N, C-alpha and C positions, 0 to 999 in steps of 0.2 A: 438874089443872084450874086451880088457882090460878096455877101456872107459866105456862100457856098464856095466861091473861088478862093476866098481867104482861108476857109476851113481846109479845103483840099491841098492848097499850097503849104499850109502849116503842117498838115499830116505828112505830105511828101517830104518836107524838109526834116521832120522828126525821124522818119524812116531812114532817109539817106544819111542823116547825121548819126543815127545809131549804128548803121552799117560801117560808116567811116571810122567811128570811135572804136568799134570792135576790131576792125582791121588794124587800126593804129596800136591798140593794146597788144594784139597778137604779134605785130611786127616788133614791138618793144621786147616782148617775151622771147621771140625768136633770136633777137640780137643778144639778149642776156644769156640765152641757152648756148649760143655760139661762143660767148665769152667764157662760159663755164666749161665748155667742151674743148679741151686742149689737144684732142686727138691722142693717138697712141704715144705714150711717154717713152722717150729713149733715154735711158740712163747711161751716161758716158762711162767708159772704162776709167778706173782709178778715181771714182767719185767718193765723196764724203757726205754722209747724211747729216744735215744740219737741223737741230731742234732749236728753233728760235722763238717759239710761242707767238708767231705772227697772228695766229688765231688760237683761241683757248681750247681746252679739252672738256667735253661734256659727255653725259651718258647717252641720252637719246638723240637720234638724228633730228635736225630741225625740219619743220614742215615746209619752210620756204628758204631758198638760197639768197633771197633779196634782203639787203640791209638798207633801210630807208631812214634818213635823218635830215637835219637842216644842212648838213654838209653835202647832200645829194644822194644819189642812188648808187650803191655798190653791189657787186656780185661776189659772193664768197661761199666757201664750203666749210662749215664748222667740222672740226675733227672730233669724232666720237672715240670713246675709250676702246671700243672694238677695233676701229680702224687703226688706232695708234699701236696697239699690241700686235695686230696682224702685220702692220708695216715693219715693225722691228723684227718680227719672226721671219718675214720674208728677206729682210736686209741681211740677216745673219747668214743666209745661204746664197745671197746674191753676189756673184764673183765680181761684179762691177762696183760694189760698195766695200770700201776698205775700212771704214770706221765711222764713228759718230762724233760730231762736235756739238756740245751744248752751249748755246750762246743766248741767254735769256734776255733779249733786247726788244722783243716784239710787243710786250704789253698784254698778251693774252692771259687768261686766268684759268685756274683749275682748282677744285677743292683739294683739301689735304689728302683725302683717301685716294683720289685719282693720281696725285703726285706720288704717293706710296706705290701704287700699281705701276706707274711709269718707271719708277726707280727699280722695281723688281724686274720689269721687262728689259731694262738696260743691263741689269746684272746677268740675266739669261743671255742677252746679246753678247756680252763679254766672254761668255763660256765658249763662243764659237772661235775664239782666238783673235777677234778683231778688237781694235782699240776704242775707248771712249775718252774724250778729252773735253774739258769745260774751260771756257774763258769768260771773264766778266770784268766790266769796269766797276761793278758794284754787285755784291751778293746779298740779297735779303736772307733772312734766316731760313725760310722755306726753300728759297732758291738754292741756298747752299746745301740744304738737306738733300735735294735732288742731285746737285752737281757733285756731291761728295762720293757718289758711286764711281766717279771717273778714275781712270788710270792715272791721270795727271790733272790737277786743278790749277789754273793759271789766273792771276789777278793783275790788274793795272797797277803800276808802281805807286800811283797816288789815289788808288781806289779804296774801297772800304768793304768790310765783311761784317754783317750784323750778327752778333752772337750774345744774346742777353737772357735767354730762357723764354718760357711760354707764359702768356697771360690770356685771360678771357674776361671780356667786359660786357656789361649789360646796361642799357639805358632805362631810367625810371621816369615815369610821367605823373606820379601822384601829386607832386607839387604844382604842376601845370593844371591838372584837373581840379585841385583845390582852389586855385586862383580863379578858374572859370566857373566854379560852382557846380561841377559835374560830379554826381555820386556814382560809384561803381558798385554793381551788384554781382558778387562772385559766389558760386556754389561749386565745390570741388570735392574729389576724393583723392587723397594722396598727400602725404606730408611734404613730398618733394615736387608736387605739381606746380612748378614755378612759372608756368606760362602766363599766369595772371598777376604775378608779383609786381611787375613794373607799373601796374595800375592801382595797386593798393599799398605799396611800400615805397620808401625813398632810398632803400639800400637792400642788400641781400639778407634774407632770413638766415639764421644759423644753419638750418638744414640745407638751404640752397648753397651757402658758402661751402659747406662740407662736400656737396656733390661736385661743385665746380673745381674745388681743390683736387678732388679725386680725378676728375677729367683731365685737367692740365698736367697733373703729375704723370698720368698714364701715357698721354700723348708725348710728353717730354722724354719719358723713359724710352719709348719706341724710337724717337729720333736719336737719342744718345746711343742706344744700342747699335743702330745702323751706321751712324757716323763713326763710332768707335771701331766697328768691324771693318769699315772701308778705309779709314785713315790710320788705323793702328794706334789710336790715342785712347788711353784708359777713360772709361765713361765717367769715373769720379773726377778726373782731371778736367774733362770737358765741362762738367757741371760747375766746377770751381772757376773755370775761365769765364763762364756766364755770370756767376755771382759777383766776381770782381771786375767785370767789364774789361777783361784783360786784352781783348782784341780791339784796340783803339785806332789802329792804323794798318796799312797794308804790310808794313814791316812786322807788326805784331802777329798778323795772320800767318806770315811766313815762319816766324820764330816759333810760334806755338804749334806748327805742323798742320794748319788748316789748308794751306796751299803749297804748291811745289816750286813756284817761281813767280817773280814779279816782272811782267813783261808788257809791252805794248801790243796792240791788236795785230799789227803787221808781223811782229815777232811770233805771236801765237799762231798766226796763219802759216808762217814759215815752219814752225814746229809740226803742225798738222800735216803739211806737205811732206815733211821728212818721214813721218809715220806712214802716210799713204804710200810712200815709195818703198816701204819695207824695212825701214830702219827700226831697231829696237828702241823701246821707250827710254831705258836708262841712258843709252848712248845719245839719243836725240836730246834728252833733257840736259845732259852734261854740256852738249854743244850750245843749247839754248841759253843756259846760265852763263856760258863763256862769252856770249855776245855782248853782255852788258847793255849799254844803250845803243849799241851799233845795230847794223842791219846786214843781211846777207845779199850777195850780188845776184843770186838766182832770181830772175824775173818771171820765171814760169808760173802761170796761174794755176791754182788748185781748183779742180772741178767740185762744186758743191751742188747738192740738190736738197731743197727744203723738205721737211717732213710732210707738209701739206701737198707739195707737188708729187712726192713719192706716193702718197695716198691716192692722189688723183689717177694713178695708173690702174686703180681698181683692185687693190689687194684685198683678199677676203680670208676669213678664218675657215680653213678647210676647202675642199673642192666645191665647185659651183653646180655640178650637174647631178649629184647623187639624189636619188629619190627619198632617201632617209633624211629627215629634217629634225634639227633641234630648234624649236621656236624660241626666239629671244623677244621678250615683252618688257617694255619699260614702264616704270611707275615713278615719274620724276615730277616733283613739285608738291604743293599742298593738295590734300585730298578734299574734294568738294562734291556736293550732291549734283547730279546731272552730268552733262557732257564735260570732257576735259579739253585741254589745248596743249600747246607745246610745252608749257611749264606748269601745268595744272593736271592733277590726277583726278579723272572723273570715273564714272561707272563704265565708260567705254573700255577701261582696262579689263573689267569683268567680261565684256563682250569679246575682247581679243583672246582672253583665256579660253572662253567657250569655243571660239573659232579654232584655236589650236587643239583643243580637246577633241573636237569633232573631225579634225583633219586626219585621215588615215595615214598619210605620209609622215606626219609629225610623230616622232617616237618619244620625245622628251621635251620638257619646257624649262627655260631659265627665266626667272623674273628678276630683273635688275631694279633695285629699289633705291631711290635717292629722294626721300620724302620725310618731312618733319611731322606728317600726320595732318589731321583736320577733322572732317565730318566723321562721326562715329558710325552713322548709318551707311554712308558710302563705303567705309572700311569694312563693315559687316557684309555688304553685297560682294565686294571683291574677295573677302575671306571665303565666302560660300563657294564661289567659283573656283578658288584655289583647292578647296576640299574635293569638289567634284572632279577636277582635273587630276589631282593626286591619286584618286581612286583608280584611274585607268592608265596612267603613264607617269614616269618619274618627273618630279618637280623640284628644281634646285633654285634657291634664292641667292643672289649675289648682291651684297650690300655695298652701296657707294659711300658718299660722304655722310649721308643721313638715312637712317632707317629706324625712326623713333616714333613713339606713340602710335598713331594710325599706320605709320610706315612699318612698325614692328607687328602691329595687328594683322596686316595682310601678309606678313612674312612667315609668321609662326606655323602655318600648316605645312610648310615645305618638308620634303623628305630630308633635306640637308640645307644648312645655311652657312655660306661662306661670308666672311667679313674681313675688312682690313683692320689692322690694329688701331688706326686713327679714326675709324668710323664712329659716329655718335649714334647710339641705339638705345633700346630699352624704353624708358619713360612710359611705363605701363601705368597709366592713370588717366582720368577724364575730368572735365570741368565744364561749367556753363558761365558765360560772361555777358552781362547786360549793363547798359548805362542809363542813368536817370538825368536828363538834361533840363528838367523843368525849372530847377533853381537858376541855372545859368541863363535860360531864356527869359525868365521873369526879371532877374536882377540886372543882367547885362544888356538885354535887348528890349525889355518891356513887353515880351510876348507871353501870353498865357494860353492854356489849352483847357477846354471844358468838354466833357464827354457824357453822353447818355448810354446806358447799357442795360441789357435784359438780365444779366447775371453779374455777380461781383467781379469776375475775372474775364469778362468778355473782351476787354482791351488789354489783356495781359500780353506782354512781350514787346510793347511799344517803348519808346524812349522818353515818354513824357510824365512818367511817375515811377515810384519805387515799387518793390515787391511787397505783397502782404505776406503774413506768416504762412498762410495756406499755400500761396504760390511758391514760396521758398521751399516748403516741405515737398511740394509736387516735383520741383526741379531736383531736389536732393534725392528723391526716390528714383528718378530717372538716372541720375548720376550713379547711384549705388547699383542699379540694375545693369547699366552698361559696364561698369567696372567689374562686376561679378562675371558677366559674359566674357569680357576681355581676358580676365585671369583664367577662366575656365578654358578658353580657346588656347591660351599659351600652355596651360598645364597638359591639355590633350595633345597638342602638337609637339611639345618638347618632352613628353613622358615624365612629367613632374607632378608633385602634389600641389593642390590649390594653395595651401599655406606656404609652401616653398616658393611659389611664384609671388604670392602676396608680400613675402618678406623682402624680395628684391624688386618689387613693384613700387607702389606708393608714388608713382610718377617720377621715380629717380632715373636720371640719364646716366648711361654707362658708355665707355669706349668699347670698341670691338675686342680689345685685349681683355677687358673685364668680362665681356659677354661670353667669351669662350670659357673663362674660368667658372662663370656662374651657370653655364649650361644653356644660355640663351642663343648661342651659335655653336657650330660644330668645329670650325677650324678657320685658319687664315688663308686667304687666297683672293685673287682678283676675278674679273669677268672671264678671262681665258680659262682659269682653273675650273670655274663653275660650268662652263660649256663642255670642257673635256670630261668632267665628272658626269654630267647629264648624259652625254653620248655613251660613256662607259656603262652607266646604269641601265641604259636602254639596249645595250649589246650591239651598238653600231659604231664603236670607237674607230674602226678602220675605214668606215664609209659613211660619211654624213656631210651635210652642209647646214649652215646657219640661216634660218629664215627670220628676218627681223619683221615682226608683225606690227607694222605701222600703217597709218592711213596715208593715202596719196591724194592730196588736195588738188582740186582743179587749178591749173596754173594761173588763171585770171583771178580766182579767189585768193590764191597765195600772194599775188602782187597787191591786191586790195588790202589784204590783212597786213602786209608789210607797210603799205601806205598809212594804215591806221596806227602803226607803231611810232609815227612821228611824235605824237603827244607824249607817250610814255618815255620815248628817248629824250625828249626835251626836259621832262620832269627829272629823269635820272641825271642828266647833265647838270641841271640846276642844283639838285640836292647833294650830288657827289656821294660822300661816304654815308650820308643820312638816308640814301634811297632805300637801302635794305630795311631800315627801321620803318620808314613810311610804308613800304610794301607789306611788312609783317603786320603792322597795326591795321592796315586796310583789310588784309585777309582775315585777321582774327575777329574784328568787329563785324565783318560781313558774314561770318559763319553762322549758319542756322542750326538750332538744336544743340545737343550735347556734342562736345568736341574732344577728340583724342589728339592733342597737339603738344609739341614740345616748344620751349622758348628757343627757337633756332636762329635768332639773330645774334648769335655769339660773335664777338670780335676776337678772333684767335690770332695772336701775334707771337 
């Protein structure tokens, strides 16, 4: 009797506890939702849109708005590239927005291709007749590349502008593996397939050095061209300034023509206020320069609205109510077998393509690719769905920061491919990578492994022995078969000969600028251009809306997923700049089967 009382009491407590916990979680979610919902946004008259990078720019919308870390729980909305370009397009015709201030103090990040697209959107914004001004206590080289689009670039008198040229670094692990006694088993096709080089070499191979030189020179040329056009400084002179480290102080930046005035933040805000009031830039700039270290007596505050808050008003690309849809599908992150996640491309991308293909209201599809590749099998499954979709409606690919190896594999069937000049793409090659840790375990830890098997290769693929010649030949056969399929797909999709693709393949990475020259892409343009072209191809340019084909997770699961991010957030915080290296190694060694992946942990400065 006592047992039954205890049992029923415990059961009742569990049920009540579960109900209370569920209500508690939903109350938290409701509070967070209220925090996210700011209500109808009112943009005050005479406002200036401020781009401060308080949050970064990414391609795909996040699955959860909750950021959880050791600092607590925060609620934020990441800005997507679509939201950013839509906001600037709306601001150009918004009578309450008088101009834009770029003030890169927020610490948010964006890849170089997204910076290029943002710069292009700001250039279009200027065509409306409104001003763009930038101010910085310090300009990084990429930050200055963005800011140079401005009508006036202002710098703190004791600030600094970084101008030194482009570099690309790769970290090598062979020495570490040798010290540990770990043997690396590599099978690859492609002279330039350098994704495995960090594990087998201690410096760049001549082929890899050649491709990296080509990459940085192409990216640097694009930056020089844009800065030269905006600032009126000859590209050759800009290059010479970098070679001689001529910009060593704020005064040097002014003298060389990189900035228009050396002023303090309050003076820069005074200048923006004058422009918002309708004063011409040359007149206001002359007055600003005449201030010296002084200030103006006008205490009237300028109205600012951050880009994130402006986006929260719900700006969209095109109308919201049209029955004609352009489906926007994201392929962001490494490509893996099985399901994907926020920063991993899985075969769920193929499912989204199929969903758009079967939807009668969807007239065209845009695939936004930001991926270094990964699983060859998963890439093939997505490629197949791209082929099926293209057979019934226009399919346009928009390349982000990366669309290489498997990322290019899934792109090549598209009707047209748009790329940014600084996009990294190509890398048409495949490899297999295995590790033999038996020596390290025996010599360092005293651990040995013994196996019984029915056949010689029954334990093939483990980490406790090396490959036999037969096994190596089997892997090489798979590598060659996948490579042949890869090249054939590119040749068919790009209307090229097999040998022509092979000549620019071999695992070599190209920039978007190179890709257009080589026929791997059709032209330069961002996500906005790709969407507009897709609508035009479908004959719905005058009446369409964008349908972002993304999964909507259960809010409780989204919160729990964010809670699970505490560990990865702590690892990232501890490793700092090494986190991307750690992430790259983890993804590469965990990949199953043949991989079509590029060495994407470039450090580009």
